[in-house]
All heavy atoms as an XYZ file, in Angstrom:
773
protein
N      -9.848    -28.438    -50.100
C      -9.856    -27.017    -49.869
C      -8.616    -26.449    -50.547
O      -7.509    -26.636    -50.087
C      -9.854    -26.758    -48.371
C     -10.106    -25.342    -48.008
S     -10.102    -25.101    -46.227
C     -11.574    -25.953    -45.736
N      -8.783    -25.773    -51.615
C      -7.681    -25.299    -52.431
C      -6.843    -24.225    -51.745
O      -5.650    -24.172    -51.915
C      -8.208    -24.772    -53.761
N      -7.464    -23.354    -50.960
C      -6.721    -22.243    -50.386
C      -6.009    -22.593    -49.102
O      -5.258    -21.813    -48.571
C      -7.629    -21.030    -50.162
C      -8.779    -21.297    -49.227
C      -8.623    -21.231    -47.863
C     -10.036    -21.623    -49.723
C      -9.659    -21.481    -47.011
C     -11.085    -21.861    -48.870
C     -10.894    -21.798    -47.522
O     -11.926    -22.039    -46.683
N      -6.213    -23.776    -48.563
C      -5.592    -24.149    -47.296
C      -4.081    -24.321    -47.424
O      -3.374    -24.275    -46.444
C      -6.205    -25.422    -46.752
N      -3.583    -24.523    -48.640
C      -2.151    -24.721    -48.809
C      -1.383    -23.414    -48.887
O      -0.172    -23.400    -48.804
C      -1.877    -25.536    -50.090
O      -2.439    -24.839    -51.192
C      -2.473    -26.928    -49.987
N      -2.055    -22.295    -49.050
C      -1.379    -21.006    -49.101
C      -0.838    -20.664    -47.728
O      -1.386    -21.042    -46.712
C      -2.342    -19.909    -49.563
C      -2.809    -20.087    -50.984
C      -3.744    -18.963    -51.352
C      -4.320    -19.164    -52.733
N      -5.289    -18.131    -53.064
N       0.226    -19.899    -47.693
C       0.805    -19.511    -46.409
C       0.735    -18.003    -46.205
O       1.613    -17.414    -45.616
C       2.251    -19.995    -46.328
O       2.999    -19.384    -47.347
N      -0.301    -17.369    -46.719
C      -0.413    -15.923    -46.615
C      -0.984    -15.477    -45.278
O      -1.185    -14.303    -45.059
C      -1.286    -15.392    -47.751
N      -1.272    -16.408    -44.373
C      -1.820    -16.047    -43.069
C      -3.300    -15.774    -43.138
O      -4.011    -16.305    -43.982
N      -3.784    -14.922    -42.246
C      -5.210    -14.661    -42.137
C      -5.773    -13.942    -43.361
O      -6.928    -14.073    -43.671
C      -5.503    -13.780    -40.930
C      -5.088    -14.364    -39.614
C      -4.347    -13.629    -38.723
C      -5.439    -15.651    -39.272
C      -3.975    -14.144    -37.512
C      -5.065    -16.186    -38.065
C      -4.334    -15.432    -37.191
O      -3.970    -15.946    -36.004
N      -4.982    -13.175    -44.035
C      -5.476    -12.279    -45.079
C      -6.216    -13.014    -46.190
O      -7.055    -12.425    -46.848
C      -4.319    -11.480    -45.666
N      -5.947    -14.282    -46.370
C      -6.552    -14.958    -47.506
C      -8.063    -15.098    -47.385
O      -8.750    -15.219    -48.391
C      -5.883    -16.301    -47.744
C      -6.108    -17.303    -46.659
C      -5.391    -18.607    -47.008
N      -5.781    -19.641    -46.104
C      -5.069    -20.069    -45.082
N      -3.897    -19.552    -44.858
N      -5.504    -21.019    -44.304
N      -8.626    -15.096    -46.169
C     -10.075    -15.233    -46.007
C     -10.691    -14.184    -45.092
O     -11.898    -14.199    -44.878
C     -10.425    -16.625    -45.470
C     -10.176    -17.686    -46.504
O     -10.507    -17.514    -47.663
N      -9.546    -18.770    -46.103
N      -9.879    -13.334    -44.528
C     -10.396    -12.310    -43.628
C     -11.372    -11.414    -44.380
O     -11.054    -10.905    -45.449
C      -9.261    -11.483    -43.037
N     -12.573    -11.262    -43.855
C     -13.572    -10.393    -44.463
C     -14.397    -11.050    -45.557
O     -15.343    -10.455    -46.056
N     -14.057    -12.273    -45.940
C     -14.813    -12.968    -46.986
C     -16.012    -13.685    -46.371
O     -16.035    -13.989    -45.190
C     -13.927    -13.982    -47.706
C     -12.826    -13.350    -48.518
C     -12.045    -14.415    -49.250
C     -10.911    -13.805    -50.051
N     -10.113    -14.840    -50.729
N     -16.988    -13.974    -47.210
C     -18.157    -14.725    -46.753
C     -17.741    -16.143    -46.376
O     -16.805    -16.698    -46.936
C     -19.211    -14.805    -47.856
C     -19.894    -13.506    -48.124
C     -20.986    -13.746    -49.168
N     -21.683    -12.517    -49.443
C     -22.790    -12.145    -48.814
N     -23.312    -12.904    -47.890
N     -23.360    -11.009    -49.116
N     -18.476    -16.714    -45.443
C     -18.229    -18.080    -45.022
C     -18.852    -19.022    -46.043
O     -20.041    -18.936    -46.334
C     -18.829    -18.328    -43.644
C     -18.022    -17.720    -42.539
C     -18.010    -16.417    -42.163
C     -17.114    -18.395    -41.685
N     -17.144    -16.235    -41.127
C     -16.586    -17.435    -40.803
C     -16.707    -19.716    -41.562
C     -15.667    -17.761    -39.822
C     -15.799    -20.039    -40.581
C     -15.271    -19.063    -39.727
N     -18.062    -19.940    -46.582
C     -18.577    -20.941    -47.501
C     -19.071    -22.142    -46.704
O     -18.709    -22.314    -45.536
C     -17.472    -21.376    -48.470
C     -16.955    -20.205    -49.284
C     -15.914    -20.591    -50.281
N     -14.902    -21.508    -49.730
C     -13.858    -21.939    -50.420
N     -13.675    -21.554    -51.647
N     -12.987    -22.748    -49.878
N     -19.875    -22.964    -47.331
C     -20.417    -24.149    -46.668
C     -19.341    -25.076    -46.147
O     -19.430    -25.602    -45.030
N     -18.271    -25.266    -46.930
C     -17.203    -26.158    -46.484
C     -16.425    -25.560    -45.314
O     -15.911    -26.288    -44.464
C     -16.269    -26.507    -47.631
C     -15.525    -25.330    -48.237
C     -14.737    -25.723    -49.470
O     -15.352    -26.140    -50.457
O     -13.497    -25.601    -49.410
N     -16.352    -24.239    -45.238
C     -15.704    -23.590    -44.094
C     -16.496    -23.845    -42.815
O     -15.927    -24.130    -41.765
C     -15.579    -22.080    -44.317
C     -14.620    -21.717    -45.439
O     -13.758    -22.548    -45.770
O     -14.749    -20.604    -45.969
N     -17.812    -23.727    -42.916
C     -18.671    -23.947    -41.749
C     -18.579    -25.403    -41.305
O     -18.490    -25.699    -40.107
C     -20.129    -23.543    -42.060
C     -21.046    -23.920    -40.920
C     -20.213    -22.046    -42.346
N     -18.565    -26.332    -42.267
C     -18.451    -27.756    -41.928
C     -17.128    -28.041    -41.227
O     -17.083    -28.775    -40.242
C     -18.570    -28.618    -43.183
C     -19.964    -28.703    -43.736
C     -19.986    -29.572    -44.983
C     -21.377    -29.549    -45.617
N     -21.397    -30.331    -46.872
N     -16.056    -27.453    -41.732
C     -14.746    -27.658    -41.115
C     -14.707    -27.050    -39.714
O     -14.171    -27.659    -38.785
C     -13.646    -27.062    -41.990
C     -12.210    -27.248    -41.495
C     -11.878    -28.727    -41.306
C     -11.228    -26.614    -42.460
N     -15.281    -25.875    -39.558
C     -15.340    -25.246    -38.239
C     -16.082    -26.136    -37.256
O     -15.621    -26.368    -36.135
C     -16.017    -23.873    -38.324
C     -16.312    -23.176    -36.996
C     -15.024    -22.916    -36.214
C     -17.059    -21.882    -37.242
N     -17.229    -26.669    -37.664
C     -18.006    -27.554    -36.785
C     -17.224    -28.812    -36.428
O     -17.197    -29.235    -35.266
C     -19.325    -27.941    -37.458
C     -20.331    -26.822    -37.518
C     -21.596    -27.281    -38.230
C     -22.644    -26.190    -38.293
N     -23.871    -26.637    -38.987
N     -16.567    -29.411    -37.428
C     -15.800    -30.635    -37.184
C     -14.645    -30.380    -36.225
O     -14.423    -31.157    -35.286
C     -15.285    -31.197    -38.505
N     -13.915    -29.304    -36.461
C     -12.779    -28.995    -35.587
C     -13.225    -28.654    -34.169
O     -12.580    -29.034    -33.196
C     -11.950    -27.858    -36.185
C     -11.182    -28.199    -37.465
C     -10.609    -26.943    -38.103
C     -10.087    -29.207    -37.178
N     -14.337    -27.942    -34.036
C     -14.858    -27.597    -32.709
C     -15.285    -28.859    -31.972
O     -15.045    -28.995    -30.767
C     -16.018    -26.620    -32.835
N     -15.913    -29.807    -32.677
C     -16.329    -31.075    -32.046
C     -15.124    -31.892    -31.592
O     -15.192    -32.602    -30.592
C     -17.179    -31.896    -33.014
C     -18.634    -31.526    -32.961
C     -19.482    -32.515    -33.745
N     -20.230    -31.741    -34.723
C     -20.092    -31.804    -36.038
N     -19.287    -32.668    -36.573
N     -20.790    -31.036    -36.831
N     -14.027    -31.800    -32.348
C     -12.806    -32.534    -31.997
C     -12.039    -31.884    -30.856
O     -11.097    -32.456    -30.332
C     -11.881    -32.625    -33.214
C     -12.422    -33.466    -34.329
C     -11.558    -33.367    -35.584
O     -10.497    -32.748    -35.576
N     -12.017    -33.973    -36.662
N     -12.430    -30.667    -30.499
C     -11.757    -29.970    -29.403
C     -10.507    -29.227    -29.841
O      -9.624    -28.968    -29.024
N     -10.418    -28.891    -31.117
C      -9.254    -28.153    -31.612
C      -9.219    -26.762    -30.981
O     -10.253    -26.170    -30.679
C      -9.322    -28.038    -33.133
N      -8.021    -26.246    -30.804
C      -7.872    -24.923    -30.205
C      -8.304    -23.835    -31.186
O      -8.318    -24.041    -32.407
C      -6.420    -24.689    -29.801
O      -5.614    -24.579    -30.955
N      -8.633    -22.690    -30.661
C      -9.025    -21.548    -31.477
C      -7.915    -21.195    -32.447
O      -8.152    -20.898    -33.618
C      -9.361    -20.354    -30.581
C      -9.665    -19.035    -31.284
C     -10.916    -19.169    -32.136
C      -9.818    -17.936    -30.271
N      -6.688    -21.232    -31.997
C      -5.540    -20.898    -32.845
C      -5.420    -21.852    -34.031
O      -5.196    -21.434    -35.161
C      -4.261    -20.928    -31.994
C      -3.026    -20.573    -32.742
C      -2.993    -19.091    -33.006
N      -1.780    -18.777    -33.721
C      -1.713    -17.944    -34.742
N      -2.760    -17.310    -35.137
N      -0.580    -17.726    -35.343
N      -5.603    -23.146    -33.786
C      -5.520    -24.131    -34.858
C      -6.636    -23.929    -35.873
O      -6.397    -23.939    -37.084
C      -5.574    -25.548    -34.290
C      -5.580    -26.665    -35.327
C      -4.258    -26.696    -36.072
C      -5.853    -27.993    -34.671
N      -7.853    -23.720    -35.386
C      -8.984    -23.481    -36.289
C      -8.731    -22.225    -37.109
O      -8.972    -22.192    -38.315
C     -10.300    -23.368    -35.491
C     -10.613    -24.683    -34.795
C     -11.445    -22.960    -36.400
C     -11.767    -24.613    -33.818
N      -8.234    -21.198    -36.455
C      -7.950    -19.941    -37.126
C      -6.937    -20.126    -38.255
O      -7.105    -19.595    -39.355
C      -7.435    -18.936    -36.095
O      -7.103    -17.739    -36.692
N      -5.905    -20.889    -37.990
C      -4.883    -21.134    -39.009
C      -5.413    -21.995    -40.147
O      -5.130    -21.742    -41.314
C      -3.656    -21.788    -38.372
C      -2.836    -20.885    -37.461
C      -1.755    -21.690    -36.749
C      -2.217    -19.753    -38.249
N      -6.192    -23.013    -39.821
C      -6.729    -23.899    -40.861
C      -7.706    -23.172    -41.776
O      -7.731    -23.424    -42.974
C      -7.400    -25.110    -40.235
C      -6.424    -26.082    -39.637
C      -6.965    -27.468    -39.707
C      -5.967    -28.438    -39.146
N      -5.390    -29.276    -40.156
N      -8.518    -22.289    -41.207
C      -9.513    -21.583    -42.011
C      -8.975    -20.286    -42.604
O      -9.623    -19.683    -43.457
C     -10.759    -21.290    -41.176
C     -11.580    -22.522    -40.784
C     -12.698    -22.132    -39.836
C     -12.133    -23.204    -42.013
N      -7.828    -19.832    -42.118
C      -7.245    -18.599    -42.644
C      -8.049    -17.374    -42.274
O      -8.176    -16.437    -43.063
N      -8.597    -17.383    -41.076
C      -9.415    -16.266    -40.604
C      -8.930    -15.823    -39.231
O      -8.387    -16.622    -38.478
C     -10.881    -16.666    -40.512
C     -11.498    -16.988    -41.863
C     -12.951    -17.380    -41.722
N     -13.510    -17.752    -43.000
C     -14.103    -16.906    -43.833
N     -14.218    -15.648    -43.525
N     -14.594    -17.339    -44.973
N      -9.149    -14.549    -38.879
C      -8.734    -14.064    -37.550
C      -9.504    -14.762    -36.422
O     -10.621    -15.260    -36.629
C      -9.080    -12.573    -37.583
C      -9.291    -12.237    -39.007
C      -9.687    -13.490    -39.708
N      -8.901    -14.783    -35.242
C      -9.524    -15.415    -34.074
C     -10.922    -14.860    -33.801
O     -11.846    -15.611    -33.473
C      -8.659    -15.218    -32.829
C      -7.315    -15.925    -32.919
O      -7.120    -16.715    -33.870
O      -6.478    -15.689    -32.042
N     -11.068    -13.544    -33.910
C     -12.370    -12.931    -33.628
C     -13.441    -13.404    -34.601
O     -14.598    -13.578    -34.216
C     -12.274    -11.404    -33.664
C     -11.504    -10.861    -32.484
O     -11.401    -11.513    -31.442
N     -10.953     -9.686    -32.627
N     -13.083    -13.626    -35.859
C     -14.053    -14.115    -36.842
C     -14.480    -15.540    -36.504
O     -15.662    -15.883    -36.628
C     -13.453    -14.061    -38.239
N     -13.530    -16.346    -36.058
C     -13.839    -17.729    -35.667
C     -14.765    -17.727    -34.458
O     -15.765    -18.446    -34.419
C     -12.543    -18.514    -35.353
C     -11.596    -18.519    -36.547
C     -12.869    -19.920    -34.885
C     -12.080    -19.253    -37.755
N     -14.431    -16.907    -33.442
C     -15.284    -16.822    -32.246
C     -16.697    -16.380    -32.592
O     -17.669    -16.938    -32.090
C     -14.673    -15.843    -31.244
C     -13.759    -16.476    -30.260
C     -13.443    -15.501    -29.122
N     -12.036    -15.585    -28.825
C     -11.108    -14.737    -29.226
N     -11.428    -13.683    -29.913
N      -9.857    -14.917    -28.932
N     -16.808    -15.361    -33.438
C     -18.121    -14.829    -33.794
C     -18.952    -15.875    -34.534
O     -20.144    -16.056    -34.236
C     -17.965    -13.574    -34.652
N     -18.348    -16.567    -35.468
C     -19.087    -17.579    -36.226
C     -19.472    -18.750    -35.336
O     -20.578    -19.284    -35.427
C     -18.253    -18.062    -37.423
C     -19.044    -18.899    -38.392
C     -20.135    -18.071    -39.039
C     -20.804    -18.814    -40.173
N     -21.871    -18.027    -40.784
N     -18.576    -19.162    -34.464
C     -18.875    -20.260    -33.548
C     -20.032    -19.891    -32.621
O     -20.921    -20.703    -32.373
C     -17.637    -20.624    -32.742
N     -20.031    -18.669    -32.132
C     -21.127    -18.205    -31.276
C     -22.439    -18.193    -32.050
O     -23.467    -18.633    -31.547
C     -20.822    -16.795    -30.733
O     -19.604    -16.846    -29.992
C     -21.933    -16.292    -29.833
N     -22.389    -17.725    -33.290
C     -23.580    -17.680    -34.144
C     -24.134    -19.091    -34.384
O     -25.350    -19.288    -34.430
C     -23.241    -17.012    -35.475
C     -24.368    -16.961    -36.441
N     -25.429    -16.098    -36.281
C     -24.622    -17.675    -37.569
C     -26.286    -16.292    -37.275
N     -25.808    -17.249    -38.067
N     -23.242    -20.077    -34.498
C     -23.654    -21.455    -34.746
C     -23.949    -22.229    -33.463
O     -24.383    -23.375    -33.518
C     -22.568    -22.193    -35.532
C     -22.266    -21.667    -36.935
C     -21.025    -22.338    -37.502
C     -23.467    -21.871    -37.841
N     -23.680    -21.609    -32.319
C     -23.917    -22.278    -31.038
C     -22.846    -23.293    -30.682
O     -23.104    -24.230    -29.929
N     -21.645    -23.113    -31.210
C     -20.537    -24.033    -30.935
C     -19.726    -23.547    -29.742
O     -19.632    -22.354    -29.491
C     -19.620    -24.131    -32.155
C     -20.242    -24.624    -33.445
C     -19.238    -24.507    -34.585
C     -20.708    -26.056    -33.305
N     -19.134    -24.487    -29.042
C     -18.248    -24.157    -27.935
C     -16.820    -24.442    -28.375
O     -16.520    -25.533    -28.845
C     -18.576    -25.015    -26.694
O     -19.942    -24.811    -26.357
C     -17.707    -24.625    -25.519
N     -15.967    -23.461    -28.223
C     -14.560    -23.614    -28.591
C     -13.727    -23.896    -27.359
O     -14.045    -23.458    -26.252
C     -14.044    -22.356    -29.288
C     -14.725    -21.991    -30.603
C     -14.173    -20.680    -31.129
C     -14.535    -23.092    -31.630
N     -12.646    -24.611    -27.574
C     -11.721    -24.917    -26.489
C     -11.070    -23.623    -26.012
O     -10.620    -22.811    -26.816
C     -10.660    -25.878    -27.010
C      -9.655    -26.323    -25.996
C      -8.682    -27.299    -26.653
C      -7.591    -27.683    -25.698
N      -6.614    -28.559    -26.345
N     -11.039    -23.435    -24.713
C     -10.413    -22.230    -24.147
C      -8.912    -22.287    -24.364
O      -8.303    -23.357    -24.289
C     -10.721    -22.130    -22.657
N      -8.288    -21.144    -24.661
C      -6.832    -21.146    -24.849
C      -6.112    -21.460    -23.540
O      -6.607    -21.155    -22.453
C      -6.529    -19.720    -25.315
C      -7.674    -18.908    -24.857
C      -8.868    -19.831    -24.818
N      -4.977    -22.082    -23.669
C      -4.181    -22.415    -22.490
C      -3.665    -21.131    -21.854
O      -3.253    -20.213    -22.557
C      -3.017    -23.310    -22.883
N      -3.702    -21.048    -20.519
C      -3.198    -19.834    -19.871
C      -1.687    -19.711    -20.038
O      -0.976    -20.706    -20.104
C      -3.564    -20.048    -18.397
C      -3.682    -21.521    -18.244
C      -4.158    -22.049    -19.577
N      -1.235    -18.502    -20.128
C       0.198    -18.234    -20.237
C       0.777    -18.243    -18.829
O       0.308    -17.511    -17.959
C       0.446    -16.871    -20.922
C       1.931    -16.560    -20.969
C      -0.171    -16.873    -22.300
N       1.753    -19.085    -18.627
C       2.356    -19.225    -17.304
C       3.781    -18.718    -17.366
O       4.576    -19.162    -18.195
C       2.335    -20.700    -16.852
C       2.985    -20.858    -15.496
C       0.919    -21.233    -16.846
N       4.102    -17.781    -16.492
C       5.450    -17.231    -16.432
C       6.368    -18.230    -15.733
O       5.939    -18.935    -14.816
C       5.452    -15.915    -15.682
N       7.607    -18.314    -16.161
C       8.536    -19.221    -15.480
C       8.795    -18.739    -14.058
O       8.676    -17.548    -13.766
C       9.802    -19.142    -16.331
C       9.708    -17.858    -17.059
C       8.245    -17.579    -17.236
N       9.114    -19.648    -13.164
C       9.383    -19.232    -11.793
C      10.613    -18.334    -11.742
O      11.502    -18.451    -12.586
C       9.629    -20.546    -11.058
C      10.009    -21.514    -12.113
C       9.314    -21.079    -13.362
N      10.676    -17.448    -10.769
C      11.836    -16.566    -10.667
C      13.102    -17.372    -10.382
O      13.058    -18.406     -9.726
C      11.502    -15.646     -9.496
C      10.463    -16.365     -8.731
C       9.712    -17.212     -9.702
N      14.195    -16.886    -10.896
C      15.458    -17.574    -10.691
C      15.907    -17.400     -9.246
O      15.905    -16.306     -8.706
C      16.514    -17.009    -11.632
O      17.759    -17.600    -11.353
N      16.296    -18.480     -8.654
C      16.774    -18.435     -7.271
C      18.183    -19.007     -7.195
O      18.571    -19.615     -6.222
C      15.831    -19.197     -6.370
C      14.452    -18.579     -6.373
C      13.545    -19.294     -5.439
N      12.219    -18.744     -5.599
C      11.554    -18.141     -4.647
N      12.071    -18.013     -3.471
N      10.356    -17.671     -4.867
N      18.912    -18.815     -8.250
C      20.254    -19.389     -8.348
C      21.159    -18.895     -7.224
O      21.844    -19.684     -6.594
C      20.888    -19.035     -9.703
O      19.994    -19.422    -10.725
C      22.201    -19.744     -9.884
N      21.159    -17.598     -6.964
C      22.039    -17.043     -5.941
C      21.732    -17.635     -4.572
O      22.638    -18.028     -3.839
C      21.899    -15.524     -5.898
C      22.870    -14.783     -5.000
C      24.298    -15.005     -5.474
C      22.556    -13.311     -4.977
N      20.456    -17.752     -4.222
C      20.116    -18.260     -2.899
C      20.349    -19.768     -2.805
O      20.621    -20.289     -1.736
C      18.669    -17.932     -2.551
O      17.800    -18.563     -3.464
N      20.288    -20.472     -3.921
C      20.535    -21.912     -3.872
C      22.026    -22.226     -3.787
O      22.414    -23.214     -3.206
C      19.945    -22.593     -5.115
C      18.509    -22.990     -4.918
C      18.048    -23.859     -6.043
N      17.501    -22.981     -7.074
C      17.636    -23.154     -8.367
N      18.293    -24.171     -8.833
N      17.118    -22.311     -9.218
N      22.831    -21.405     -4.393
C      24.248    -21.713     -4.458
C      25.021    -21.280     -3.232
O      26.059    -21.831     -2.937
C      24.865    -21.057     -5.696
C      24.333    -21.562     -7.035
C      24.992    -20.805     -8.169
C      24.594    -23.052     -7.184
N      24.526    -20.278     -2.530
C      25.286    -19.763     -1.394
C      24.467    -19.867     -0.111
O      23.270    -19.678     -0.105
C      25.631    -18.296     -1.621
C      26.517    -18.075     -2.809
C      26.791    -16.620     -2.970
N      27.678    -16.391     -4.092
C      28.006    -15.211     -4.538
N      27.550    -14.138     -3.954
N      28.806    -15.082     -5.566
N      25.172    -20.123      0.948
C      24.510    -20.109      2.248
C      24.295    -18.644      2.640
O      24.946    -17.748      2.091
C      25.379    -20.816      3.289
O      26.546    -20.059      3.529
N      23.408    -18.350      3.591
C      23.154    -16.954      3.973
C      24.416    -16.201      4.380
O      24.554    -15.016      4.126
C      22.190    -17.082      5.139
C      21.503    -18.377      4.926
C      22.522    -19.270      4.268
N      25.379    -16.860      4.985
C      26.606    -16.185      5.420
C      27.482    -15.803      4.220
O      28.256    -14.853      4.294
C      27.387    -17.093      6.359
N      27.372    -16.531      3.109
C      28.206    -16.274      1.945
C      27.587    -15.278      0.971
O      28.268    -14.778      0.099
C      28.472    -17.577      1.193
C      29.289    -18.567      1.973
C      29.359    -19.888      1.246
O      28.438    -20.278      0.548
N      30.477    -20.589      1.423
N      26.297    -15.017      1.106
C      25.638    -14.092      0.182
C      26.077    -12.660      0.440
O      26.181    -12.236      1.594
C      24.111    -14.162      0.359
C      23.532    -15.387     -0.245
C      22.024    -15.333     -0.153
N      21.608    -16.677      0.193
C      20.619    -16.993      0.976
N      19.882    -16.062      1.525
N      20.326    -18.234      1.222
N      26.324    -11.878     -0.614
C      26.681    -10.470     -0.403
C      25.468     -9.700      0.110
O      24.341     -9.998     -0.242
C      27.085    -10.000     -1.794
C      26.439    -10.940     -2.735
C      26.310    -12.242     -2.017
N      25.716     -8.742      0.990
C      24.602     -7.959      1.505
C      24.195     -6.896      0.481
O      24.943     -6.572     -0.436
C      24.951     -7.321      2.853
C      26.126     -6.362      2.755
O      26.933     -6.528      1.826
O      26.226     -5.459      3.594
N      23.029     -6.360      0.636
C      22.466     -5.400     -0.305
C      23.334     -4.145     -0.414
O      23.551     -3.625     -1.493
C      21.044     -5.029      0.119
C      20.393     -4.054     -0.806
C      19.928     -4.450     -2.046
C      20.248     -2.715     -0.453
C      19.336     -3.553     -2.908
C      19.660     -1.812     -1.300
C      19.199     -2.235     -2.536
N      23.856     -3.674      0.719
C      24.667     -2.448      0.712
C      25.935     -2.604     -0.116
O      26.324     -1.702     -0.850
C      25.018     -2.039      2.139
C      23.840     -1.527      2.921
C      24.216     -1.200      4.352
O      25.417     -1.211      4.676
O      23.292     -0.938      5.134
N      26.561     -3.751     -0.053
C      27.787     -3.939     -0.833
C      27.480     -4.034     -2.327
O      28.317     -3.685     -3.153
C      28.529     -5.192     -0.369
O      27.777     -6.346     -0.667
N      26.296     -4.480     -2.674
C      25.918     -4.572     -4.079
C      25.519     -3.217     -4.658
O      25.685     -2.974     -5.848
C      24.750     -5.552     -4.254
C      25.068     -7.017     -3.968
C      23.789     -7.835     -4.041
C      26.088     -7.549     -4.943
N      24.993     -2.331     -3.813
C      24.482     -1.050     -4.303
C      25.392      0.128     -3.996
O      25.098      1.244     -4.398
C      23.093     -0.770     -3.694
O      23.210     -0.762     -2.278
C      22.095     -1.813     -4.146
N      26.494     -0.087     -3.299
C      27.390      1.003     -2.924
C      28.048      1.585     -4.173
O      28.547      0.858     -5.029
C      28.449      0.482     -1.962
C      29.311      1.559     -1.364
C      30.296      1.013     -0.337
N      29.618      0.217      0.667
C      30.024     -0.992      1.051
N      31.101     -1.536      0.519
N      29.357     -1.682      1.944
N      28.050      2.890     -4.261
C      28.701      3.587     -5.376
C      30.166      3.766     -5.052
O      30.542      4.098     -3.924
C      28.046      4.983     -5.577
C      26.614      4.915     -6.025
C      26.503      4.394     -7.451
O      27.317      4.712     -8.282
N      25.488      3.577     -7.692
N      31.018      3.582     -6.034
C      32.444      3.794     -5.765
C      32.729      5.285     -5.529
O      32.095      6.152     -6.117
C      33.131      3.288     -7.046
C      32.086      3.372     -8.089
C      30.777      3.160     -7.394
N      33.682      5.549     -4.682
C      34.059      6.926     -4.403
C      35.068      7.373     -5.447
O      36.235      6.993     -5.421
C      34.658      6.999     -2.996
C      34.962      8.429     -2.589
O      34.471      9.352     -3.268
O      35.698      8.607     -1.614
N      34.601      8.118     -6.424
C      35.443      8.531     -7.547
C      36.309      9.737     -7.275
O      37.322      9.944     -7.930
C      34.565      8.801     -8.782
C      33.723      7.626     -9.278
C      32.852      8.078    -10.431
C      34.608      6.478     -9.691
N      35.915     10.574     -6.306
C      36.605     11.840     -6.097
C      37.290     11.925     -4.750
O      37.694     12.992     -4.327
C      35.622     13.007     -6.265
C      34.973     13.002     -7.635
C      33.665     12.595     -7.791
C      35.692     13.390     -8.754
C      33.067     12.593     -9.024
C      35.112     13.370     -9.997
C      33.793     12.988    -10.166
N      37.403     10.834     -4.034
C      38.127     10.831     -2.779
C      37.375     11.458     -1.627
O      37.978     11.843     -0.630
N      36.064     11.622     -1.720
C      35.284     12.169     -0.604
C      34.983     11.068      0.397
O      34.722      9.932      0.039
C      33.971     12.769     -1.101
C      34.181     13.960     -1.972
N      34.072     13.877     -3.334
C      34.509     15.232     -1.692
C      34.293     15.075     -3.860
N      34.574     15.922     -2.860
N      34.945     11.411      1.613
C      34.672     10.440      2.662
C      33.204     10.226      2.874
O      32.351     10.910      2.562
C      35.305     10.873      3.967
């Protein structure tokens, strides 16, 4: 595949007709369980074009991995006992800039 070595991204094949070797590669990669992103990069086509062609051919693509957010940081609560933690009021109190009581 001569165009697979280019690094121009999706633009190199986006909107072009599917060639026989492209369809064969899509089928092979789908059978191997390759991710949609990998197939998209190898064929140089957008994800939606890959999905549409796979659906047309009756192929099943591997579902993308879910994005998992990191757990919230609990550093303050782990490092200090409840008696040592600052209370909310002391953290949010505004300094008295003008000497008002």
